[in-house]
ZASELO-789950 format. One record per residue (C-alpha): residue number from 1; residue in one letter; x, z, y. Coordinates in pm, 1 decimal. Layout:
   n res        u        w        v
 NUM   A        X        Z        Y
...
***
This chain:
   n res        u        w        v
   1   M  -3747.4   6788.4  -5269.9
   2   S  -3818.5   6980.8  -5590.1
   3   E  -3868.3   6824.0  -5938.6
   4   Q  -4226.6   6944.3  -5926.4
   5   R  -4303.4   6741.9  -5614.7
   6   K  -4133.7   6427.5  -5746.7
   7   K  -4364.6   6408.6  -6043.9
   8   L  -4688.8   6211.5  -6003.4
   9   K  -5011.1   6394.2  -6044.0
  10   T  -5202.7   6310.6  -6360.1
  11   W  -5488.0   6133.9  -6180.3
  12   Q  -5242.7   5922.5  -5982.4
  13   G  -5076.5   5800.0  -6300.8
  14   W  -5411.2   5708.7  -6453.8
  15   A  -5510.4   5530.2  -6130.7
  16   I  -5195.8   5317.7  -6137.7
  17   F  -5247.4   5243.9  -6506.0
  18   G  -5610.5   5146.0  -6447.3
  19   G  -5520.3   4923.2  -6151.6
  20   A  -5255.1   4748.2  -6359.4
  21   M  -5503.2   4687.3  -6639.4
  22   V  -5757.5   4541.0  -6396.3
  23   F  -5489.5   4314.2  -6247.4
  24   V  -5379.5   4194.7  -6592.8
  25   F  -5742.0   4138.0  -6691.8
  26   C  -5812.7   3930.0  -6379.5
  27   L  -5491.3   3735.7  -6430.7
  28   G  -5603.4   3664.8  -6785.8
  29   L  -5941.1   3539.6  -6663.2
  30   L  -5768.8   3311.9  -6412.7
  31   A  -5534.4   3174.6  -6677.7
  32   A  -5826.8   3119.1  -6916.5
  33   S  -6024.1   2941.9  -6642.7
  34   I  -5732.4   2712.3  -6563.0
  35   T  -5679.3   2640.6  -6932.2
  36   N  -6046.9   2567.1  -6983.9
  37   R  -6059.8   2338.5  -6681.3
  38   R  -5751.8   2149.7  -6795.6
  39   A  -5888.7   2122.6  -7146.5
  40   E  -6222.6   1987.0  -7025.4
  41   I  -6057.8   1740.3  -6785.4
  42   T  -5823.1   1626.3  -7063.0
  43   T  -6120.1   1578.6  -7293.8
  44   I  -6309.4   1380.4  -7030.9
  45   Y  -6025.1   1141.3  -6959.3
  46   A  -5904.8   1118.1  -7320.0
  47   N  -6250.5   1035.8  -7453.4
  48   K  -6366.4    776.0  -7206.0
  49   K  -6678.2    605.8  -7331.8
  50   D  -6618.8    265.1  -7180.3
  51   K  -6329.7     28.0  -7135.3
  52   I  -6337.6    -78.9  -6771.0
  53   A  -6180.7   -410.3  -6678.7
  54   K  -5927.6   -424.3  -6397.6
  55   G  -6103.6   -480.1  -6064.3
  56   E  -6450.1   -427.6  -6215.8
  57   A  -6693.8   -460.4  -5925.2
  58   K  -7016.2   -355.9  -6098.8
  59   N  -7058.2     11.6  -6015.1
  60   P  -7281.6    106.4  -6314.9
  61   M  -6990.8     21.4  -6546.9
  62   Y  -6818.8    342.6  -6431.1
  63   Q  -7108.1    578.8  -6503.2
  64   G  -7025.4    653.4  -6865.8
  65   N  -6670.3    766.9  -6790.7
  66   Y  -6734.1    938.4  -6458.2
  67   P  -7094.5   1066.2  -6464.1
  68   R  -7051.3   1333.8  -6196.5
  69   E  -6885.5   1105.0  -5944.1
  70   Y  -7132.6    826.8  -6019.6
  71   E  -7437.8   1049.3  -5987.4
  72   T  -7326.2   1181.0  -5648.4
  73   W  -7242.0    826.4  -5535.5
  74   T  -7601.2    719.3  -5605.5
  75   Q  -7711.4    987.8  -5360.4
  76   T  -7573.9    776.1  -5075.0
  77   A  -7909.0    597.2  -5105.8
  78   D  -8072.8    911.3  -4964.7
  79   T  -8182.4    876.5  -4602.6
  80   S  -8329.5   1222.4  -4547.5
  81   F  -8044.5   1384.0  -4351.9
  82   R  -8106.3   1438.5  -3980.9
  83   S  -7894.3   1588.7  -3708.4
  84   E  -7948.5   1613.7  -3335.2
  85   F  -7790.4   1276.5  -3260.4
  86   N  -7785.2   1083.4  -3584.2
  87   G  -7858.4   1091.8  -3954.4
  88   S  -7855.7    879.6  -4267.8
  89   Q  -8165.4    675.5  -4182.1
  90   A  -8160.9    336.1  -4009.9
  91   V  -8280.6    378.2  -3651.8
  92   D  -8336.7     83.8  -3417.1
  93   V  -8079.2    169.8  -3151.3
  94   L  -8178.3   -123.1  -2927.5
  95   E  -8528.8     19.4  -2916.0
  96   Q  -8390.4    357.5  -2816.5
  97   R  -8146.0    211.5  -2564.5
  98   P  -8262.4   -127.3  -2426.0
  99   N  -7959.2   -142.0  -2194.5
 100   M  -7752.9   -230.8  -2500.2
 101   V  -7941.4   -561.2  -2528.0
 102   I  -7804.8   -645.6  -2183.2
 103   F  -7448.4   -554.4  -2282.7
 104   W  -7455.4   -802.4  -2571.5
 105   A  -7627.9  -1095.7  -2398.0
 106   G  -7487.6  -1405.6  -2566.2
 107   Y  -7381.7  -1220.8  -2882.2
 108   S  -7561.1  -1156.5  -3210.2
 109   F  -7570.7   -778.6  -3158.7
 110   S  -7838.3   -834.7  -2892.9
 111   R  -8066.6   -945.2  -3178.2
 112   D  -8039.1   -631.4  -3388.5
 113   Y  -7843.0   -306.6  -3400.8
 114   A  -7940.5    -14.3  -3623.9
 115   S  -7763.1    311.2  -3702.6
 116   P  -7578.4    300.6  -4036.1
 117   R  -7710.0    416.3  -4371.5
 118   G  -7519.9    522.1  -4684.5
 119   H  -7287.0    303.0  -4889.5
 120   M  -7551.6    207.7  -5144.0
 121   H  -7740.6     23.1  -4869.2
 122   A  -7441.2   -188.0  -4759.0
 123   I  -7548.6   -519.0  -4914.0
 124   E  -7913.5   -475.6  -4823.0
 125   D  -7837.0   -388.2  -4461.6
 126   V  -7594.4   -675.1  -4393.7
 127   T  -7841.7   -917.2  -4550.8
 128   R  -8144.2   -791.2  -4357.8
 129   T  -7981.9   -763.9  -4015.1
 130   L  -8069.6  -1034.4  -3763.4
 131   R  -7699.9  -1054.8  -3673.2
 132   T  -7617.0  -1258.2  -3982.8
 133   G  -7883.2  -1515.1  -3906.2
 134   N  -8104.5  -1704.5  -4146.5
 135   P  -7897.4  -1989.5  -4292.5
 136   G  -8112.8  -2269.4  -4430.5
 137   I  -8432.9  -2158.9  -4256.7
 138   D  -8589.9  -2390.2  -3997.5
 139   G  -8257.9  -2543.5  -3901.4
 140   D  -8087.7  -2206.7  -3843.2
 141   G  -7723.4  -2260.4  -3930.8
 142   D  -7476.6  -2016.1  -4082.4
 143   I  -7358.0  -1831.4  -3773.2
 144   Q  -7116.1  -1593.0  -3946.8
 145   P  -6803.2  -1635.0  -4161.6
 146   A  -6756.8  -1477.2  -4503.7
 147   T  -6531.4  -1225.5  -4328.9
 148   C  -6852.9  -1039.1  -4242.4
 149   W  -6876.5   -936.9  -4609.8
 150   A  -6525.4   -788.0  -4605.8
 151   C  -6621.6   -420.3  -4605.8
 152   K  -6953.8   -436.1  -4785.9
 153   S  -6869.2   -465.8  -5153.7
 154   P  -6609.8   -433.8  -5432.1
 155   D  -6694.0   -799.2  -5502.4
 156   V  -6484.9   -885.5  -5195.6
 157   P  -6141.1   -810.0  -5348.1
 158   R  -6262.5   -978.0  -5667.2
 159   M  -6339.5  -1297.6  -5475.9
 160   M  -6018.3  -1273.8  -5275.6
 161   Q  -5832.6  -1263.6  -5606.9
 162   A  -6032.8  -1558.3  -5738.9
 163   I  -6010.8  -1801.3  -5445.8
 164   G  -5738.1  -1655.3  -5223.8
 165   V  -5759.3  -1437.5  -4913.8
 166   D  -5739.4  -1724.8  -4665.4
 167   N  -6005.9  -1927.0  -4842.4
 168   F  -6234.6  -1626.2  -4857.3
 169   Y  -6216.3  -1571.3  -4481.7
 170   K  -6261.4  -1943.6  -4410.4
 171   S  -6580.2  -1961.5  -4615.1
 172   K  -6926.7  -1925.0  -4464.3
 173   W  -7125.2  -1606.3  -4505.1
 174   S  -7401.4  -1772.1  -4707.1
 175   Q  -7152.4  -1928.6  -4948.9
 176   M  -7083.6  -1580.2  -5085.7
 177   G  -7448.6  -1474.2  -5106.2
 178   S  -7465.6  -1491.5  -5486.8
 179   E  -7117.2  -1341.6  -5533.6
 180   I  -7113.7  -1040.9  -5300.1
 181   V  -7395.7   -841.1  -5457.6
 182   N  -7268.0   -493.1  -5551.7
 183   P  -7267.2   -233.6  -5270.6
 184   I  -6961.7    -32.3  -5166.1
 185   G  -6847.3    161.1  -5470.7
 186   C  -6582.9    258.0  -5721.3
 187   A  -6339.6    -36.1  -5714.2
 188   D  -6322.3    -31.7  -5334.2
 189   C  -6110.8    283.8  -5347.2
 190   H  -6000.2    330.0  -5710.7
 191   D  -5788.0    139.4  -5958.0
 192   A  -6031.8     69.8  -6242.0
 193   E  -5777.3    148.2  -6514.7
 194   T  -5613.0    464.0  -6378.6
 195   M  -5870.9    570.7  -6115.2
 196   D  -5582.6    634.2  -5877.5
 197   L  -5669.9    579.4  -5513.1
 198   H  -5562.1    233.1  -5405.2
 199   I  -5595.2    -11.3  -5117.5
 200   S  -5814.8   -305.6  -5214.7
 201   R  -5819.2   -486.4  -4877.2
 202   P  -5511.3   -672.7  -4745.3
 203   A  -5585.7   -619.0  -4373.5
 204   L  -5484.4   -252.2  -4382.2
 205   V  -5159.2   -318.5  -4566.2
 206   E  -5076.2   -604.2  -4329.2
 207   A  -5147.8   -396.3  -4017.5
 208   F  -4914.9   -117.3  -4127.8
 209   A  -4648.7   -365.9  -4242.3
 210   R  -4639.3   -518.0  -3891.6
 211   R  -4561.1   -166.9  -3769.3
 212   G  -4284.1   -129.2  -4026.8
 213   V  -4478.0    116.5  -4243.4
 214   D  -4498.1     82.1  -4621.4
 215   I  -4822.3    253.9  -4720.8
 216   T  -4741.7    224.4  -5090.4
 217   K  -4537.5    538.2  -5024.1
 218   A  -4835.0    729.4  -4885.1
 219   T  -4909.2   1072.3  -5031.7
 220   H  -5230.7   1145.8  -5218.5
 221   Q  -5362.2   1341.1  -4919.5
 222   E  -5286.4   1047.9  -4689.9
 223   M  -5460.7    813.1  -4930.5
 224   R  -5774.3   1027.0  -4899.9
 225   S  -5797.3    886.1  -4546.8
 226   L  -5635.8    545.2  -4592.0
 227   V  -5895.1    424.6  -4842.1
 228   C  -6154.3    492.5  -4570.9
 229   A  -5936.6    321.0  -4308.9
 230   Q  -5970.3     -8.1  -4495.7
 231   C  -6309.2    -46.6  -4328.0
 232   H  -6371.4    229.0  -4074.5
 233   V  -6147.2     76.9  -3808.4
 234   E  -6139.7   -160.2  -3513.4
 235   Y  -6077.4   -520.4  -3621.3
 236   Y  -6134.3   -880.9  -3520.6
 237   F  -6152.5  -1225.8  -3679.7
 238   K  -5829.7  -1400.1  -3583.4
 239   G  -5810.0  -1772.7  -3522.4
 240   D  -6010.2  -2057.9  -3667.8
 241   G  -5961.3  -1912.5  -4016.1
 242   K  -6145.3  -1594.0  -3909.0
 243   Y  -5866.8  -1387.7  -4066.4
 244   L  -5951.6  -1016.3  -4068.0
 245   T  -5692.8   -842.3  -3847.7
 246   F  -5645.6   -487.0  -3716.9
 247   P  -5506.1   -477.3  -3357.4
 248   W  -5257.7   -197.1  -3427.7
 249   D  -4932.7   -371.8  -3336.3
 250   K  -4893.8   -168.1  -3016.7
 251   G  -5040.0    159.2  -3141.9
 252   F  -5363.5    332.2  -3233.5
 253   T  -5513.7    423.1  -2895.5
 254   M  -5792.3    244.5  -2712.3
 255   E  -5545.8    123.6  -2449.0
 256   D  -5306.0     -2.9  -2718.7
 257   A  -5578.3   -223.6  -2868.5
 258   E  -5683.1   -342.2  -2522.4
 259   R  -5326.2   -447.1  -2439.4
 260   Y  -5305.4   -630.8  -2772.0
 261   Y  -5622.5   -828.4  -2694.8
 262   D  -5528.7   -891.7  -2330.1
 263   E  -5189.3  -1033.8  -2422.0
 264   A  -5356.2  -1261.3  -2678.2
 265   D  -5613.8  -1364.3  -2414.7
 266   Y  -5877.6  -1277.3  -2672.6
 267   Y  -6248.9  -1220.4  -2626.2
 268   D  -6540.1  -1204.3  -2869.6
 269   Y  -6789.0  -1384.9  -2644.8
 270   I  -6864.4  -1484.4  -2287.5
 271   H  -7145.9  -1275.0  -2146.1
 272   T  -7435.4  -1503.0  -2052.5
 273   L  -7533.4  -1299.6  -1744.4
 274   S  -7210.8  -1178.6  -1584.8
 275   R  -6985.2  -1447.1  -1744.8
 276   T  -6741.5  -1172.8  -1847.8
 277   P  -6509.0  -1237.5  -2145.1
 278   I  -6621.6   -940.5  -2354.4
 279   L  -6441.5   -743.3  -2625.0
 280   K  -6678.6   -617.4  -2896.2
 281   A  -6554.3   -296.4  -3056.3
 282   Q  -6634.4   -248.2  -3423.3
 283   H  -6605.8    111.7  -3547.7
 284   P  -6261.2    261.5  -3472.4
 285   D  -6327.0    578.7  -3671.4
 286   F  -5979.0    609.2  -3821.9
 287   E  -5799.1    546.6  -3492.6
 288   I  -6008.7    798.2  -3298.7
 289   A  -5985.0   1058.7  -3573.5
 290   Q  -5604.8   1040.5  -3544.8
 291   Q  -5637.8   1162.3  -3185.9
 292   G  -5826.2   1475.8  -3294.5
 293   I  -5710.4   1818.6  -3407.8
 294   H  -5831.1   1788.2  -3767.1
 295   A  -5625.1   1479.7  -3850.7
 296   Q  -5329.6   1625.5  -3664.5
 297   R  -5349.4   1931.4  -3889.6
 298   G  -5348.1   1715.3  -4203.3
 299   V  -5720.6   1718.9  -4277.3
 300   S  -5826.0   1395.2  -4449.5
 301   C  -6152.9   1203.4  -4422.8
 302   A  -6243.5   1304.1  -4778.1
 303   D  -6189.9   1674.8  -4707.1
 304   C  -6493.9   1670.5  -4478.6
 305   H  -6700.1   1375.4  -4598.8
 306   M  -6638.2   1415.0  -4973.8
 307   P  -6595.8   1792.3  -5026.4
 308   Y  -6506.4   1923.8  -5369.1
 309   K  -6771.6   2045.4  -5610.6
 310   S  -6742.3   2245.8  -5933.0
 311   E  -6963.9   2173.7  -6230.5
 312   G  -6918.6   2275.9  -6591.1
 313   G  -6563.3   2390.8  -6528.6
 314   V  -6468.2   2062.1  -6362.7
 315   K  -6372.2   2028.0  -5997.2
 316   F  -6441.3   1684.8  -5850.1
 317   S  -6498.5   1511.2  -5517.1
 318   D  -6859.6   1479.5  -5411.6
 319   H  -6912.9   1104.4  -5370.9
 320   H  -7230.4   1153.2  -5168.5
 321   I  -7042.3   1049.0  -4857.2
 322   T  -7234.1   1181.2  -4558.7
 323   S  -7207.0   1397.1  -4247.8
 324   P  -7014.8   1725.3  -4297.0
 325   L  -7312.1   1894.8  -4126.9
 326   A  -7510.9   1834.7  -4445.6
 327   N  -7272.8   2061.0  -4642.2
 328   I  -7128.9   2308.9  -4393.4
 329   D  -7063.1   2567.5  -4664.4
 330   R  -6835.7   2321.6  -4848.9
 331   T  -6685.4   2148.9  -4545.2
 332   C  -6644.4   2346.3  -4222.5
 333   Q  -6652.7   2691.0  -4385.1
 334   T  -6363.2   2621.2  -4619.2
 335   C  -6147.5   2678.3  -4309.3
 336   H  -6371.6   2833.2  -4043.5
 337   R  -6531.9   3176.2  -4079.6
 338   E  -6815.2   3135.4  -3830.7
 339   S  -7177.3   3106.3  -3946.4
 340   E  -7334.1   2770.3  -4026.7
 341   E  -7548.0   2783.2  -3713.4
 342   V  -7250.6   2859.4  -3486.4
 343   L  -7047.7   2574.9  -3636.0
 344   R  -7340.0   2333.1  -3609.9
 345   Q  -7397.6   2420.9  -3245.0
 346   N  -7025.5   2376.9  -3173.0
 347   V  -7056.9   2018.3  -3294.4
 348   Y  -7375.0   1957.9  -3094.3
 349   D  -7216.0   2099.0  -2777.6
 350   R  -6937.9   1841.8  -2798.3
 351   Q  -7181.8   1562.0  -2872.7
 352   R  -7411.8   1657.1  -2584.7
 353   K  -7128.1   1645.3  -2331.3
 354   A  -7014.2   1303.1  -2449.6
 355   N  -7374.5   1179.4  -2455.9
 356   E  -7427.0   1285.0  -2094.9
 357   I  -7144.3   1059.8  -1978.9
 358   R  -7257.7    782.5  -2212.0
 359   N  -7602.9    776.0  -2054.6
 360   K  -7459.9    743.8  -1703.7
 361   L  -7216.1    475.0  -1813.2
 362   E  -7486.9    266.2  -1980.1
 363   D  -7702.8    274.3  -1668.2
 364   E  -7417.7    165.5  -1440.2
 365   L  -7285.2   -100.6  -1677.1
 366   A  -7625.0   -268.8  -1728.4
 367   K  -7668.5   -291.1  -1351.7
 368   A  -7318.2   -435.5  -1314.4
 369   H  -7399.4   -722.8  -1553.1
 370   I  -7729.6   -797.9  -1378.7
 371   E  -7579.3   -775.0  -1029.7
 372   A  -7291.9  -1002.4  -1134.6
 373   K  -7544.7  -1269.4  -1236.7
 374   F  -7715.3  -1225.9   -900.2
 375   A  -7380.6  -1277.6   -725.6
 376   W  -7311.7  -1597.3   -920.3
 377   D  -7657.2  -1723.9   -828.9
 378   K  -7580.1  -1654.3   -461.4
 379   G  -7274.0  -1877.3   -476.1
 380   A  -6992.5  -1636.3   -563.5
 381   T  -6666.1  -1810.1   -655.9
 382   E  -6446.5  -1751.3   -959.7
 383   A  -6171.9  -1613.1   -736.8
 384   E  -6412.8  -1363.0   -583.5
 385   M  -6550.7  -1254.7   -920.1
 386   K  -6223.0  -1232.5  -1113.3
 387   P  -6148.5   -864.9  -1027.6
 388   V  -6513.8   -775.5  -1085.9
 389   L  -6515.4   -930.4  -1433.1
 390   K  -6196.9   -744.3  -1521.8
 391   Y  -6365.1   -414.5  -1437.3
 392   I  -6674.9   -507.9  -1639.0
 393   R  -6463.0   -609.0  -1940.9
 394   Q  -6270.2   -281.3  -1925.8
 395   S  -6583.3    -72.5  -1874.0
 396   Q  -6770.2   -225.8  -2166.1
 397   W  -6466.7   -201.1  -2394.9
 398   R  -6443.6    172.1  -2323.7
 399   W  -6815.5    222.3  -2371.2
 400   D  -6818.6     29.9  -2700.0
 401   Y  -6500.3    189.1  -2833.0
 402   G  -6650.9    535.2  -2786.2
 403   V  -7005.1    454.1  -2898.8
 404   A  -6937.4    229.1  -3199.9
 405   S  -6725.4    489.1  -3376.6
 406   H  -6909.4    712.4  -3622.2
 407   G  -6869.1   1077.5  -3524.0
 408   A  -6623.7   1005.7  -3243.3
 409   S  -6742.3   1287.4  -3018.3
 410   F  -6659.5   1533.1  -3295.1
 411   H  -6344.9   1373.2  -3435.5
 412   A  -6174.1   1373.1  -3094.1
 413   P  -6410.1   1512.0  -2827.4
 414   Q  -6154.6   1527.3  -2545.7
 415   E  -6041.2   1170.4  -2609.5
 416   I  -6394.8   1031.4  -2623.9
 417   T  -6494.8   1216.0  -2307.0
 418   R  -6187.8   1068.3  -2136.2
 419   I  -6261.8    715.8  -2259.1
 420   L  -6629.4    722.2  -2158.0
 421   G  -6545.0    876.4  -1820.3
 422   N  -6288.5    602.9  -1766.9
 423   G  -6552.9    343.4  -1851.3
 424   L  -6798.5    495.8  -1604.5
 425   E  -6541.0    476.5  -1325.0
 426   R  -6475.2    107.7  -1396.5
 427   A  -6846.7     21.7  -1403.8
 428   M  -6885.6    178.7  -1060.6
 429   Q  -6580.7    -11.5   -934.5
 430   A  -6738.3   -333.8  -1062.7
 431   R  -7061.4   -266.0   -874.9
 432   L  -6870.6   -190.7   -552.6
 433   G  -6683.5   -516.8   -593.7
 434   I  -7007.0   -711.3   -643.2
 435   A  -7156.0   -553.2   -329.6
 436   R  -6854.9   -675.3   -128.8
 437   V  -6887.4  -1026.3   -272.2
 438   L  -7258.3  -1037.8   -188.7
 439   A  -7189.6   -912.6    164.4
 440   R  -6947.6  -1201.8    218.2
 441   H  -7230.7  -1433.8    119.9
 442   G  -7468.9  -1272.6    365.3
 443   Y  -7665.2  -1050.4    124.0
 444   T  -7662.0   -675.4    192.5
 445   A  -7988.8   -551.3     39.3
 446   A  -8027.2   -389.5   -301.4
 447   V  -8016.0   -632.1   -592.4
 448   P  -8363.1   -660.8   -753.0
 449   M  -8364.9   -528.7  -1108.3
 450   P  -8570.2   -685.6  -1391.5
 451   D  -8794.4   -479.8  -1616.3
 452   I  -8578.2   -409.0  -1921.4
 453   S  -8751.6    -84.8  -2016.6
 454   T  -8807.7   -193.6  -2378.2
 455   K  -8603.1   -383.3  -2634.9
 456   E  -8846.9   -675.4  -2632.4
 457   K  -8847.5   -702.5  -2252.5
 458   A  -8467.4   -690.9  -2241.1
 459   Q  -8438.8   -954.3  -2514.2
 460   R  -8678.2  -1190.3  -2338.6
 461   Y  -8485.6  -1140.0  -2013.0
 462   I  -8163.6  -1264.1  -2176.5
 463   G  -8343.9  -1557.2  -2341.9
 464   L  -8426.8  -1431.5  -2693.1
 465   D  -8761.1  -1466.5  -2869.4
 466   P  -8795.5  -1147.1  -3080.6
 467   E  -9101.1  -1268.4  -3270.2
 468   K  -8937.8  -1594.9  -3370.4
 469   L  -8621.2  -1413.7  -3482.6
 470   N  -8814.4  -1172.2  -3701.4
 471   N  -9034.6  -1441.9  -3857.0
 472   R  -8733.7  -1649.0  -3956.7
 473   K  -8558.7  -1347.5  -4101.9
 474   Q  -8860.7  -1256.8  -4314.5
 475   K  -8875.8  -1612.1  -4445.1
 476   F  -8505.2  -1596.4  -4528.2
 477   L  -8545.8  -1265.0  -4714.1
 478   K  -8840.7  -1397.2  -4917.0
 479   T  -8688.0  -1730.5  -5015.8
 480   V  -8307.4  -1743.4  -4996.5
 481   V  -8203.9  -1388.3  -5090.2
 482   P  -8404.2  -1375.3  -5418.2
 483   K  -8228.1  -1696.9  -5526.6
 484   W  -7890.9  -1534.8  -5457.0
 485   L  -7979.7  -1234.0  -5671.4
 486   E  -8109.6  -1441.9  -5960.9
 487   E  -7795.7  -1653.1  -5954.9
 488   A  -7579.3  -1339.7  -5948.4
 489   K  -7761.1  -1194.9  -6249.8
 490   A  -7723.9  -1523.5  -6437.2
 491   K  -7350.2  -1518.0  -6369.7
 492   G  -7325.0  -1158.3  -6491.2
 493   K  -7209.8  -1038.7  -6150.5
 494   L  -7492.6   -789.2  -6114.3
 495   V  -7623.9   -537.7  -6366.7
 496   A  -7909.1   -290.1  -6338.6
 497   M  -7820.3     68.1  -6258.9
 498   K  -7844.6    292.3  -6565.3
***
């Protein structure tokens, strides 16, 4: 090759020079941006306006130092988001699905069950629900332990520190009415002095410790899920002390928890119709999410429910914790390249398939409870009904485990479809068993079904008086709750939001 051909043409040299200059310029902009961001973050944390006490439970105390996080946290009060199957508003689920009243006959959930709202509504919702009763009103006793407050407020770890964990759980729900007043907020997940993510509830630490896992060694990315797992899990109140316990000793699957409960001969209540010892699932969000592809790929809860935002050169987590479908551009599309509409429909497709099985399961399970009562009334023996009740217990556990979890049909769609399908099969087995029992007692016709087409009709069928329940609750809200709030303000436990 000649010398002439080895030399670059003039325009090529200028092109390379120009490209290099553009690269250096862009690199300079990137470096300047990083420097500016670091400088602003340093300024923010070095010039904190307020000294925050360790374990401070009053959320407004954090606003001066962390205005962006605080402002987005207040947006959890918003109830405007809607999706095809759920949203951020409280919907009367028993009204939508009266069969659920039948499932919980003999348990407080048959009184009231609404879809969840945002964290800022936590105290209001647990106070207003009929499940916590109306202590002090017309002879209505305190039907719930203080353990029911456990996930509702940063006041909970404060009180645990003050009186001891055991004593907190042993207390009655109403005893904490003037102490547990600040809704889920900053101190639930952050150390007040360093703002590092931390675990404020002992139940999570204890559950992992029983499995030989020290979660103090968890990475920051793992902590972005573990702080959520303090509350968004399956749990039960153990023993007379009502000690909050996660049934993880055997593993994290639905069957693992079931084996744990079966070996402990545990049940939440005896069903008043079928006489089945029932397990009531709470909200095993963390456990189910671990079975899905996102968690298996290292995606944390916060990645989808608290996506990052940039404002004024500062990158921070959006504390408006809500459905990822409300912010697809900042959640799904950080990894997926499909359009918002395609991604949204992918979620709905999974939810629709799970919902189809759910509907069939609920119909079969309600009939199983009613037919079991009919069999008892016809003289069925405990020996005859034992295998039937086992099927009903297993069916309802699978239904509840899949339904009670927030977003389960998206977090792990294959697993939830499997669980609900398994529950449907057991409900049908229970009904076959009841038919055989009835045949042995000379009854071969179809079991007559009551009219449970509305929530009120279903409640009256199981022995509840909806009007009386609501009247007592309104009286409780107008007389007892205001006293709690006034006492809390007098103690300095509650301050107005700025």
